[in-house]
C-alpha positions in Angstrom: 1.9 33.7 41.3 -1.7 33.2 41.5 -1.9 33.7 37.5 0.8 31.2 36.8 -1.6 28.8 38.8 -4.8 29.8 36.9 -3.0 29.4 33.4 -1.8 26.1 34.4 -5.1 25.1 35.6 -6.8 26.3 32.5 -4.2 25.0 30.3 -4.6 21.1 31.5 -8.5 21.9 31.9 -8.4 22.7 28.0 -6.1 19.9 27.2 -8.6 17.3 29.1 -11.6 19.0 27.4 -10.5 18.7 24.1 -9.0 15.4 24.4 -12.5 13.9 25.8 -14.5 15.8 23.1 -13.2 14.2 20.1 -15.8 12.5 17.9 -16.0 8.6 18.6 -13.8 6.3 16.4 -13.9 2.7 16.2 -11.8 0.9 17.8 -9.3 -1.3 15.8 -8.8 -4.6 17.6 -5.4 -6.2 16.8 -4.6 -9.8 16.5 -1.7 -11.8 17.4 0.1 -10.8 14.3 -0.2 -7.3 14.8 -2.6 -6.4 12.0 -5.7 -4.6 13.2 -9.0 -5.8 12.3 -9.6 -2.7 9.7 -6.6 -3.4 7.9 -7.5 -7.1 7.5 -10.5 -6.0 5.9 -9.2 -3.7 3.4 -6.4 -6.3 2.6 -9.1 -9.2 2.0 -12.4 -7.7 1.1 -13.2 -10.7 -0.9 -13.0 -13.6 1.6 -16.0 -15.8 1.7 -16.3 -19.3 3.0 -19.7 -21.1 2.7 -19.2 -24.3 4.8 -17.2 -25.9 7.5 -16.9 -29.5 7.4 -16.8 -32.5 9.7 -15.7 -35.4 7.6 -16.2 -37.8 10.8 -20.1 -37.2 10.8 -19.9 -36.5 6.9 -21.6 -33.3 7.3 -21.3 -29.6 6.1 -22.4 -26.7 8.4 -23.4 -23.6 6.4 -21.4 -20.6 7.9 -22.3 -17.8 4.9 -25.9 -18.1 3.3 -26.0 -15.6 0.4 -24.2 -17.5 -2.6 -26.1 -15.4 -5.3 -23.8 -13.3 -7.0 -20.6 -15.0 -5.7 -18.7 -16.7 -8.6 -15.3 -15.9 -8.2 -13.0 -18.7 -6.8 -10.4 -16.4 -5.4 -12.7 -14.9 -2.8 -13.4 -18.7 -1.6 -9.7 -19.4 -1.5 -9.0 -16.5 0.4 -11.8 -17.8 3.0 -9.9 -21.1 3.3 -6.7 -19.7 3.6 -7.8 -17.5 6.3 -9.1 -20.8 8.3 -5.8 -22.7 7.5 -3.2 -19.6 7.2 -0.3 -22.5 7.1 -1.6 -23.9 3.8 -1.3 -21.4 1.3 -4.0 -22.4 -1.4 -3.6 -20.6 -4.7 -5.8 -20.0 -7.5 -4.3 -21.0 -10.8 -7.0 -21.0 -13.3 -10.5 -21.6 -14.1 -11.4 -24.0 -17.1 -14.9 -24.9 -17.9 -16.3 -26.7 -14.7 -13.1 -27.3 -12.9 -11.0 -25.0 -10.5 -7.4 -25.4 -11.0 -5.2 -24.9 -7.4 -1.8 -25.3 -6.4 0.0 -25.4 -3.0 3.7 -25.0 -3.0 4.3 -26.3 0.4 1.6 -28.9 1.3 3.5 -30.7 4.1 1.4 -28.9 6.6 -1.5 -30.9 5.6 -0.3 -33.8 3.6 2.4 -35.0 6.3 1.8 -33.2 9.3 -2.1 -33.5 10.3 -2.5 -37.1 9.7 -5.0 -38.7 7.1 -7.9 -37.5 8.8 -6.6 -33.8 8.8 -5.6 -33.9 5.4 -8.9 -35.6 4.2 -10.8 -32.8 6.1 -8.9 -30.2 4.6 -9.6 -31.4 0.9 -13.1 -31.8 1.6 -13.5 -28.3 2.9 -11.5 -26.9 -0.2 -13.9 -29.1 -2.6 -17.0 -28.6 -1.1 -16.5 -24.8 -0.7 -15.4 -24.1 -4.2 -18.1 -26.5 -6.1 -20.7 -24.4 -4.0 -19.9 -21.8 -7.1 -22.5 -22.0 -10.0 -21.4 -24.4 -12.7 -18.2 -25.9 -10.7 -18.0 -29.5 -10.4 -14.2 -30.3 -9.9 -11.2 -28.9 -8.1 -7.9 -29.9 -9.1 -5.6 -29.9 -6.4 -1.8 -29.7 -7.4 0.9 -30.0 -4.6 3.8 -32.2 -3.7 2.7 -35.8 -2.8 2.7 -36.5 0.9 2.2 -39.3 3.2 -1.5 -38.5 3.8 -2.5 -36.6 0.7 -2.5 -37.0 -3.1 -2.8 -34.4 -5.7 -5.7 -34.9 -8.3 -9.0 -33.8 -9.3 -11.7 -33.9 -6.7 -15.3 -33.9 -7.8 -18.3 -32.5 -6.1 -20.3 -35.7 -6.2 -17.6 -37.3 -4.2 -19.2 -35.1 -1.1 -22.9 -35.7 -2.3 -23.5 -37.7 0.8 -22.7 -34.9 3.3 -25.7 -33.6 5.1 -26.3 -29.8 5.5 -26.7 -28.2 8.8 -27.3 -24.6 9.9 -25.0 -22.8 12.1 -26.1 -22.5 15.6 
């Protein structure tokens, strides 16, 4: 009887010892979609957003400083889609100094968020994409809505926005 108790106690002690002595591993936090942080990083390694935009104050706040070496519009579009997951902006092509984009279902911003929300979304898209070297225009193609119209938007249209650094 003493031997059984000894073996049971030794077994449980060994289990606890080995489970506690494993090397530390980073915890993967899970968001509301059930995707862990590590999975998100692996799935979107090329996600960049340079600015957040406040059209009411006509300012852009820098959230990413290092623009050197970033010249892929897709990484910017991934960043925009991270901020606005209900609006799926898609890269179509790059031609000259223009990035061509498309939104299949634009009602989330062209009808549902009002004129202010649609204008802020478009400003964010244009300001971020025209931060890339040699990009001066963004062609936004989407179904016409009550608060937004597709078309070509110019970098110069947002030249009056003041630049701020993230606090």
